[in-house]
N, C-alpha and C positions, 0 to 999 in steps of 0.2 A: 581406469574408471573415470567417470566424469568428475570435474572439479565443481565445488560449490562454495561460494562466498558466504560468510556468516550473514552479511546483509541480505543475500538472496533468501535465506531461511526466514529472516524477520519479515521481509516483504511477502514471501509466499504465504506464511502464516497469517499475516494481517489481511491480505486480499482474499484468501480462501476461507479461513475460519472466522475471523472477526468481521470482515467486510462482505463476505458471501458474494464476491464479484460474479455477476452473471454475464454470459456472452452478449455482446452488443452494448455494454455499458461504458460510458466515458469516465475516465479517471483524471484527476488533477493531482499533481505532486509538487509540494514545496521543497525547496532546497534541492532542486532537480539535478544540480551538478555534483552533489555530494554522494556518499556511498549508498544511502537508502534511496535517494533520488534516482541514481543511474540504475540501480537494481529494479526499481519500479518501472522505469522506462523500458527495460528489457523484458521483464516478466509479465507485466500487465497485458500486453498484446498476446503473449503465449497462453494466457489464461482467458482470453476472449474479449478484452477491452478493444473497442473500435477506435478509440481516440485517447491519447495520453497527452494532457496539457501540462507542460513544464513551467513552473514558476521559478525565476532566477533573479538575482540582484544586479547582474552586470551583463553586458554584451559578450564578454569572454566566456562567462558561464553559460550563456545561451548557446554558444558553439558546442560546448561539452554536451549539453542536453540534446541538441540536434544529432550529434554524433552517436548518441546512445539510443536514438529511436523516437524522440519526441515528435508527435504529429503537429503540435503547436507549441510555441514558446512565448510567454508573456513576462514582462518585468514585474517584480514584486510591487512596485509603486503603481497603483491603479489596476492590479490584477482582477479585482472583482468585476469592474466594468468590462475589462477585456474578455473575461470568461463569459459574461452575459452576452456579449456581442458574438463570440465564437459559437455559442450554443443556441443562439436565437432566443435567449431568455430562459431556456429550459433549465440550465445548470448541469452539473455533473452528478453522477450517482455516488462516486467515492472521492473523498479528498484524503490523501496521504500526507500527514503532517509530522515531520521529524523536527520542526522548528519551534512550535509553541509560541508563547508570548502573545503579542497582538495578532499573530497569524491565526491562532486558535479561534478567536471570536470572529475575525474577518472571514475565516474559512466556512463558517456556517451559512453565509449569504449566498455563495455560488452553488450550494447543494440543491439538487432537485428535490421535490417532495419525496419523503422516505429515503433520502440520501444518507450516506454513512460517512462520518468523519473518523478517520483512524489516527489516533494519537500514538506515535511510535518513538517519540523523543522530545526533548525540550532544550532550547538554547536560552529560554527564559521561562518565567512562570506562566501557566495557561490561564486564559481568561475564563469566566464562568459561562456566559452565553446561554444560561439555562432557559430563559424566556424564549429565545429564538428556537432552541431545540424543541421545547414543549409545544409551541403553537404551530410550528411547521411540520410536526410529526416526523422529526428527524432523530437520529440516534448518534451519540458520540461513543466510540468504543476505545478502551485502552487495549494495548496489544503487547504481550510478552510471549516470545516464542521459545524460550529456553527449555520448556518441558518436552518439546518434540525433537530436539537436536540429535540425540543418540539414534533414535529410530530412523530419522531422515538421512543421517550420515551413513548408516549401514546400507540403506537402499541405494543411495547415490554411489557409494564406493563399489557396489557390485554391478554398476551399470556402465556401459560404454557410451551412453548418450550425453549430449551436451546438457547444461542445466535447462535450457529452454525445451529440448526434446524430453528430458526427464519430467518436467512439469506437465507437458502434454500427456505423457504416458501415465502419470500418477497424479491426476488433478486434485483429488480429495483424500489422499491417504495420510492419516495422521494417527499417532498413538500417544498415549499419555503415560508418562512414567510415574508410578506411585511408589513412594518409599515406604517399605514395611520393615522395620528393624534394620538389619544389615543387607537386605536383598531388595532388588528392584523388580517390580512386576510391570509387564507391558500390557496395556489394555487398548484395544481398537476403539476409537471414538465413533459414535453413531453418526451417520450421514444426516445432514439437516436439510 
């Protein structure tokens, strides 16, 4: 069967369920040379992203991001201006943030109107940024994928597809595990 990294599950859940990534939307990912970052670089295009902008802290990490499929790579210092230039001022529809701290607040600025900031981890405390979210009609989503792990692993283990092929074959299938006493009930989530 196909192999699946736990980071791939986190990214798949964040992009499809919380971020509702639509075909043609550009995605920015912080920490692009790390586990969540490289999974985002590989899976976002398979889910329809036309551009995946990697944010990294060093040139060595930029090479890792390029090797994993980044269409563009920018350094963390000055990334807001670089993203504005790359997108002609439009911004990106999704920012994947496994870093937190100052990046949280700074990540609101390159979002397009109605853009989505996906918070999937922290290396520091997140900033508030509530005024920016409110007045720009943006949304920041938390993302936790643990509830879908069992069902997704069962599907993946029965498939001969690569993770990218699997994502293309099953783009919106998720179930929720509901604990009732000592048994687990699987419930198909409604498509949004």
